[in-house]
C-alpha positions as CSV (number, residue, x, y, z in Angstrom):
1,X,29.1,15.3,-5.9
2,X,27.1,14.5,-9.1
3,X,28.0,12.0,-12.0
4,X,28.0,14.9,-14.6
5,X,29.6,17.2,-12.6
6,X,32.4,14.6,-11.1
7,X,33.3,13.6,-14.9
8,X,33.3,17.3,-15.6
9,X,36.1,17.1,-13.5
10,X,37.7,14.4,-15.0
11,X,37.8,15.3,-18.2
12,X,39.6,18.7,-17.1
13,X,41.7,16.9,-14.8
14,X,42.9,14.1,-17.6
15,X,42.4,16.4,-21.0
16,X,46.4,16.9,-21.0
17,X,47.4,12.9,-20.2
18,X,45.4,12.0,-23.5
19,X,48.3,10.4,-25.2
20,X,50.0,8.8,-22.1
21,X,49.5,5.0,-22.0
22,X,51.8,3.6,-18.9
23,X,54.2,4.9,-16.3
24,X,55.4,3.5,-13.6
25,X,54.4,5.3,-10.3
26,X,51.2,6.0,-11.7
27,X,50.1,9.9,-12.0
28,X,49.2,11.1,-8.8
29,X,45.9,12.8,-10.2
30,X,44.9,9.7,-11.4
31,X,45.2,7.8,-7.8
32,X,43.3,10.8,-6.3
33,X,40.4,10.6,-8.8
34,X,40.0,6.9,-8.3
35,X,40.0,6.8,-4.7
36,X,37.6,10.3,-4.9
37,X,35.4,7.9,-7.0
38,X,35.6,4.9,-4.7
39,X,34.2,7.1,-1.9
40,X,31.3,8.3,-4.2
41,X,30.5,4.4,-4.5
42,X,31.7,4.0,-8.3
43,X,32.8,0.4,-9.2
44,X,35.7,-0.4,-10.4
45,X,34.8,-1.2,-14.0
46,X,33.0,2.0,-13.9
47,X,36.3,4.1,-12.9
48,X,38.3,1.9,-15.6
49,X,35.8,3.0,-18.7
50,X,35.9,7.0,-17.1
51,X,39.7,7.1,-16.8
52,X,39.4,5.2,-20.8
53,X,37.4,7.8,-21.9
54,X,39.9,10.8,-20.5
55,X,42.7,8.8,-22.5
56,X,44.3,6.7,-19.6
57,X,46.3,3.4,-20.9
58,X,45.0,0.2,-19.4
59,X,48.3,-0.2,-17.6
60,X,48.2,3.4,-15.6
61,X,44.7,2.3,-15.1
62,X,45.5,-0.7,-13.3
63,X,49.0,0.3,-11.5
64,X,46.7,3.1,-9.9
65,X,43.9,1.2,-8.9
66,X,46.6,-0.9,-7.1
67,X,47.9,2.3,-5.8
68,X,44.4,3.7,-4.3
69,X,44.3,0.8,-2.7
70,X,46.9,1.2,-0.1
71,X,45.5,4.2,1.0
72,X,45.5,8.1,1.2
73,X,48.2,9.7,-0.7
74,X,49.8,12.4,1.8
75,X,47.8,15.6,1.6
76,X,49.0,18.6,-0.7
77,X,51.2,21.3,0.3
78,X,48.2,23.8,-1.1
79,X,48.2,25.9,2.2
80,X,52.2,26.4,2.5
81,X,53.2,30.1,2.1
82,X,53.6,31.7,-1.6
83,X,57.4,31.4,-2.0
84,X,57.9,28.5,0.9
85,X,61.3,27.6,1.4
86,X,62.4,24.7,3.3
87,X,64.7,25.5,6.5
88,X,65.7,24.3,10.0
89,X,63.5,22.7,12.5
90,X,60.9,22.2,9.4
91,X,58.8,18.4,10.3
92,X,58.5,17.2,6.8
93,X,57.7,13.6,5.5
94,X,59.5,12.5,2.0
95,X,57.9,10.0,0.4
96,X,59.4,7.2,-1.9
97,X,57.0,5.7,-4.3
98,X,56.9,1.7,-4.0
99,X,59.7,1.9,-1.1
100,X,57.8,2.0,2.3
101,X,61.2,1.5,4.3
102,X,62.6,4.5,2.2
103,X,59.9,7.2,3.4
104,X,60.2,8.8,6.4
105,X,58.9,11.8,8.3
106,X,61.7,13.9,9.2
107,X,62.7,17.3,11.1
108,X,65.4,19.2,8.8
109,X,68.5,20.0,11.5
110,X,70.0,23.3,11.9
111,X,72.8,22.5,9.7
112,X,69.6,22.5,7.4
113,X,70.5,18.9,6.0
114,X,68.1,16.0,6.8
115,X,69.0,12.3,7.4
116,X,67.4,9.4,5.5
117,X,67.7,5.9,4.6
118,X,69.9,5.1,1.7
119,X,71.1,8.3,0.8
120,X,72.2,9.4,4.5
121,X,72.6,13.3,4.9
122,X,71.5,15.3,2.2
123,X,70.8,19.3,2.2
124,X,68.1,21.2,1.4
125,X,67.1,24.2,3.3
126,X,66.8,26.6,1.4
127,X,65.1,24.4,-1.2
128,X,61.6,24.8,-3.0
129,X,59.6,21.6,-1.7
130,X,60.0,21.1,-5.8
131,X,63.2,21.3,-6.2
132,X,63.7,19.3,-2.7
133,X,61.8,16.4,-4.5
134,X,64.1,16.5,-7.8
135,X,66.9,16.3,-5.7
136,X,66.2,13.2,-3.1
137,X,64.9,11.5,-6.9
138,X,68.2,12.0,-8.0
139,X,69.7,10.6,-4.6
140,X,67.5,8.0,-4.5
141,X,67.5,7.1,-8.2
142,X,71.3,5.7,-8.1
143,X,69.7,2.9,-5.7
144,X,66.1,2.9,-6.9
145,X,65.8,3.0,-10.5
146,X,62.8,5.7,-11.5
147,X,62.6,6.6,-7.7
148,X,60.2,8.9,-7.0
149,X,60.1,11.6,-4.4
150,X,57.1,13.3,-2.8
151,X,57.6,16.3,0.1
152,X,55.2,16.9,2.0
153,X,55.5,20.1,4.7
154,X,54.1,18.8,7.8
155,X,55.1,21.3,10.3
156,X,56.5,24.7,9.5
157,X,59.1,26.0,12.0
158,X,61.7,27.8,10.2
159,X,59.5,31.1,9.4
160,X,58.8,33.2,12.1
161,X,57.8,37.0,13.3
162,X,58.7,38.7,16.7
163,X,57.2,40.6,19.1
164,X,58.7,42.7,22.2
165,X,57.3,45.1,24.1
166,X,54.0,45.6,25.9
167,X,52.5,41.8,24.3
168,X,50.9,39.5,26.8
169,X,53.9,36.8,25.5
170,X,56.8,38.2,24.1
171,X,58.8,36.1,21.8
172,X,58.9,34.7,18.2
173,X,55.6,33.4,16.2
174,X,55.3,31.0,13.5
175,X,54.6,31.7,10.3
176,X,52.6,28.3,9.0
177,X,51.0,30.4,6.8
178,X,50.8,34.5,5.7
179,X,50.0,36.0,8.8
180,X,49.0,40.2,9.6
181,X,50.7,42.4,12.2
182,X,46.9,41.9,13.7
183,X,47.1,38.2,13.3
184,X,50.7,38.0,14.8
185,X,49.2,40.7,17.9
186,X,46.5,38.3,18.4
187,X,48.5,34.9,18.9
188,X,50.9,36.5,21.5
189,X,47.8,37.0,23.5
190,X,46.8,40.4,22.3
191,X,48.3,43.8,24.0
192,X,48.9,44.9,27.7
193,X,47.4,47.4,29.7
194,X,50.2,49.7,29.5
195,X,50.9,49.3,25.2
196,X,51.2,52.6,23.6
197,X,48.3,51.5,20.8
198,X,49.2,54.3,18.3
199,X,52.9,53.9,19.0
200,X,53.4,50.4,17.5
201,X,56.1,49.6,14.5
202,X,57.6,46.7,12.7
203,X,61.2,46.2,11.8
204,X,61.9,45.0,9.1
205,X,65.5,44.2,6.8
206,X,65.5,45.4,3.0
207,X,68.5,45.7,0.9
208,X,70.8,45.3,3.9
209,X,69.6,48.2,5.7
210,X,66.3,47.9,8.7
211,X,63.2,49.8,8.0
212,X,60.6,51.1,10.2
213,X,56.5,50.5,9.5
214,X,54.5,52.2,11.4
215,X,51.1,50.6,13.1
216,X,48.3,52.6,15.0
217,X,46.9,49.7,16.3
218,X,43.9,51.9,17.8
219,X,43.0,53.2,13.9
220,X,43.6,49.6,12.5
221,X,41.0,48.4,14.4
222,X,38.4,51.1,13.6
223,X,39.3,50.1,10.3
224,X,41.3,53.3,9.5
225,X,44.6,53.5,7.9
226,X,43.8,49.5,6.7
227,X,47.1,49.5,4.7
228,X,49.0,49.7,7.9
229,X,47.7,46.2,8.6
230,X,50.9,44.9,6.6
231,X,50.9,40.7,5.9
232,X,54.4,40.6,7.8
233,X,57.6,38.7,6.7
234,X,60.4,36.1,8.3
235,X,62.0,37.7,11.2
236,X,60.1,40.9,11.1
237,X,60.0,42.1,14.6
238,X,57.0,44.0,16.2
239,X,57.6,46.5,18.4
240,X,55.2,47.9,21.0
241,X,56.1,50.3,23.4
242,X,54.8,50.7,26.4
């Protein structure tokens, strides 16, 4: 990335923070900028100058430089499906700012709870990652003043669709991201030789009742009836007659 474009990105990211003059922990976007700037070879003095020009206070910059030196921040949740809620079986990283002993990777249990240092058992199933962060920040905040919790979803195991009938692999398919009917069939290894490709359908529960959505495999792969290649919802069942 060239310096002019980097400077533009910094300005766009940091402009809303012009009046901020110190906080603990430093803003994650400031830390991420410093790490990116260091990767581009910028010296600390240049980074400080750029951050000050963007409106950050000296103490924030010092804290962020210290944080950046500790290593990369956890990856973001940018790729999780829209509307995702934490569920049983999901693997998440609970990161507590400046508290490595409280930071832990955990799997959400079948009862929807996680076991964490200091706060013990907390139910987070059904919450968005943002809501879970707020809940855990409150829990840890009773023991760690100013506790700041970040939740990173490592693996989504709670969202599944199911395939039955004439597919190579019968059973559940994980929905780690948005998944169409064709994609689910492909993940199941494809159709068997005995599949009735024009008679496939999806069973879905909507408003307390079961609905049946048709899927003509032969038409869809030819580019026809593309509207039938719907984005699946958790717990949908794809039925492939034979």
